[in-house]
N, C-alpha and C positions, 0 to 999 in steps of 0.2 A: 523440796519445800523451803522457802526461807522461815526466818525465824526471829522474832526479836529479843534480842538478847540482854539491852540494856535500855535507860529511860535514863532522863536528866533536867532537871529544869533552873536556869539562871537567868536574872536579871540580867539587864544589858543598859542599864542610865548611865548617860553622861558623868555623874559622881563616880563611877567605877574608875575612870581614867584621866579623874581630874583629882593634882595634889590637897588634900584637904585644907590647907593654907588657903584653896583657892576657890572654895566650896562658895566664899561670898560673891564670886563673880555670878551664881547662878541665884543668886537671894537678888542681888540687884534686879536681876529681869522680873521674880515674882513680886518684889514690891512696886514694878512700873505695870504691872499685870491688873485687868479690872477685872478679868474673870477665873475666880479660883472653885472649881466645882469641888463641892464637899457634903458627901451625904446628899440629901433633897435639897440643896440648894447652892446657890453661885454667889460667891462674896467678893467684894475689891480685895485688896491686902489689908488695909486698916478694919475690914468688918470681919474678916478674917480672925483676927488677931484678938480680935473682941469678944467672937463668937466662941473661940477655943481657950477662952481664958479663964483658970484654974482646971483646966484639964489636966496638963502636965507643964513643968517648968522646962517649956521649949528653948528659953535663954539658955540654960544650963545645957540643954539639949545636942545644944549647936555650938557650944564652945569649942576652940582649938583643939583643946584634950580630948574630950569627946569624941570628935570627929575623926582626930588620928587613931583613937582605940577602935571606932567602927570601919575608918578606912583598912585597917591591917586586919580585921576580919573577914572584910569582902575578899580580900586578896586571897586570903589564907584558902577561900571557900571555892575562888576560882583555882587557885593551882590546883586544888583536889580534885575537882571534877575535870579537869585537862590530864591530870596525873592519873586517873581514872579512864577516861576514856582512852587515855591511849593503851593500857594495860588491857582493857576488853576489845581495840583492834577491830571496831568492826567495818564490813564491808564498804556500810553504805550507812550515811545518816540522813534521815527526815526531821526536818526542821522545821517547826512550827512556831511563824511570825506574823506581824502584821505590818501593813504597809501605813505610811505616813505622809501619803502625798508624793512618793519617792517613784514610782513606775505609773501610780492609777493617781488621777486629777477628775476635776469634777465633770470631765466630758464623760468617763465611766470609771465606776467604784464597784467591783465586783465583791460580792458577802464572802467568798470563797475562789480563791485560785490555786491551781495547781503549776506549776510550772514544768514543762516538760520537752525544752530545748535540748540538743545535745549535750551544753555547757553553759557556763552562766560565768560572766566577768563580774569579778569586785574590782571597779574602777578606783585608780589613785585619786585622792585628795583633789579637788577642785578649786585650785588657790582663789579664783576670780568669786566662786560662789560662798568659799571661805568668808569673803570682807564684808558679805551680806549679812553672816549670824553674828549674833554678840558675842562678845569676847568667850563667856561662860561654855557655848558651844563649840565656837570653834575652838577651842584647846582640847576637846573631847574629839573630835572626828577622826582624829588617828585608831582611836579602838576597834574603827568599824571599816575605816578604808586604810588601805596599804599605800605606802608611798610609791608604790610601781604598780601598773594591772596586774591583776592576778587570774588564771583562768582556772575554773574547776570541772571537772566532769560532772554529768547529770546522767542517773542510769534511767533512760527513757523510758524502757520497758516497764521498769516498775512505777515513774510518775502515771504512765497511761495506763496500767493496770490500776490505778486508784480512783484514776477519772474513771474509769468505764464501771469499776464497783460503784463509784459514788450517784452515777447515771440510773445503775438499778435499785440504789438505796433511795431513790428519788430527791437527790441534791441537783441544783442545776449549778454545777459547778464551771468554774472560766477554766479554758483551757489556755495557758500563755506559750504560746510554742518556738516564741523569738524574744528574744531581748529584747526592750522597748529601747527607743535612739531619740534624741532630739535633733538639733543644729549642730550640737559640738560630737555629737556620735554616738556612742553606746551609752546607755544609762547605767549605772553601775546598781548589783542587787542593793536591796537597803539595807538600813544599819542593823535590822532584826536578825539577818542571816549572816552578812559583814561581821557584826561582833562576835559571832560564835565561830566563824571562819578563822578570826584575827587571836581571838583571847583564849579560846578554848581547844581548837585545831592547831593553832598557830600555824597557820598557812598550809598547814600538809593537804595535799590534793585527794583528800578523802570524797567519793562519788557522794554527793548531797544532791536529795529531792527538798527545792522551797517551796513551802504552803504558805501562803500568804492569806490573811484574814482580813476582815474590814472592820477593824474592831472601834474606830474612833468615829468616822464620819456618818453622821445621819445621813439619811433616813433608813439606810438599807443596813443597819450592824444587826448581826445575827443573834438571837438570844443565847442566852449560857445555856440551855438544853441542847437548843440546834447546834451549838458546837461541840456539846458533848458525844452527840451521836453523829455528827461527820465525823469524830474523832473516831466514833466505833467502825463506821464505814471506812476509815483508812485501815484501822486494825484488821477486820478481814480482808481488806484486799492483802494487805503483806502477807497475810496467814495463806492465802491460797494462790500466792504469785510462786510462780513453777521453778523458779532459778533458786540455786543452792544457795542462799546466802543471808551472813548473819548482819543483822539490821537492828541501828541505834536511833530511840525517837529524843527530840529536843523538843523543848517548849523556852522559848525566847522570848524576856521581857516581864514586866511588872515588877511588886506586886502595887500597893497603892503609889500613888503620884500623879499628879505634882503636891498634892496635900496629902501628907504621911495619915494613914486610919488604921492605927496598928490593932484596934477590935475586928476591923472587916479582913484585915490579912490573918489574923489567925484562925478566924472560923473560915476560910476559904481555906487554908493551908490543911488545918485539921480534917476538915471534908473531906479534903483529897486524900489525906492519909487513910481515913476509915473508908473509905469509898461508898461517902454516904453521899449520895446524886440529890436528897431529898433536902437537903442543907442548900449544896449548889443552887439548886433549882429554884428553891423558895428566896433566892435572894434578888431582893428589885432591879429591874433592869437598869434603874435610875444609879446604882451606884458602880457601873460599870462606865465610867465616863473620863473623859483626858485622857491620862497614862495608866490610869487604874483598870482600864478596859484590855489593858494586855494582859489581865487575869484570864481572860478566856482563853488565851494560847495556851496555856495551864491548864483550864479544864478542857481543851481538845485533845492536848497529851494522855490527860485522865482516862478520857475515852477510848482513847488509843491502844491505852493500857490494859483497859478493864478486862479484857478476856484472858490475860495472861497471868503467871504466877509473881509477877515483881513488885514487889510491894516499896510504897513511897517512903523515904526517910529523909527528915528535913535536916539538911547539914548544918545549916545556919538560917534565921530570920534575923538582919539588921536595919533596923529602922534608921537611917540615915537622914538625919534633919542637919538642915542649914538656914532655917531664919526663926526668929521668933515666932510666925505663925503657926510652925510643925510643918513649912513647906522641905521637901528631898525626896526621897523616895526609899518605902519598907523594901528595901533588899531582901531577895529568896533565894536558898540555892539546893537544889534537892537532887536525891539520887533513886531511881526504881532498881532495886535490884532484887 
């Protein structure tokens, strides 16, 4: 039987691959945006600055000196995860991430998708597409996309077994059996999986099962409770899979962004550490918006690991602030051992 031997969670935000002196490029995007979800409301940037006045000194928090210190902490945590995964040397990695209109668009947007093709391509950076992105996003694209196409094996038997178990557990999960394509050719696996390949796996061709959630787009985002229960189904599938393989589980993304909410982040991370599902499920659905919705990737992984003896160790939590409105990303890095 297969055995889950390790779990880890990692933020994958663009600031992780952006020099701290250039975080202002993303702050410029923040100031232009008219929609900043923060807790129960939507703010323009000036409204956000006013609403958070007195909450914290975000000007100091986004100073270059603080950015440099927090960037260094982020890189140290990422290096630690990469080294640990290399040491564990699993046969398979199951990556739980989210799709942000990379494979799925308005024509179809599944709540849960398991990719079960024979392999998956992480395509090279599309230079034409890069020109359509803001400078801050374009700078960070190499973090999840390689200079040349990379093809990785997918353990189809496990992916299909996860789908079969999900159906038995009454999840109407989408089976993606072929990599999506457009007029340019194959569409690469999205950033949530691509970042893990590039930064944690160092492009090593470890077999990976990509599992994609729709955390971002209304109206069919699954609730935190549903994500946790889907994770439990995945955990049952892996435990009952008949092949003798060592499996690692990855949560890619989160925690709060693009408005940092340290209270929310610490609440969720503490609840996952304590296996406090009541606290997780009690969090209002409205809190999981924009990038903060990627916290559901972590909640799904917490569900996968619930029946194991692996316990979550928070390696670091780094509020990477880039503006006077407290925008940026609450970076989190954890290891289940």
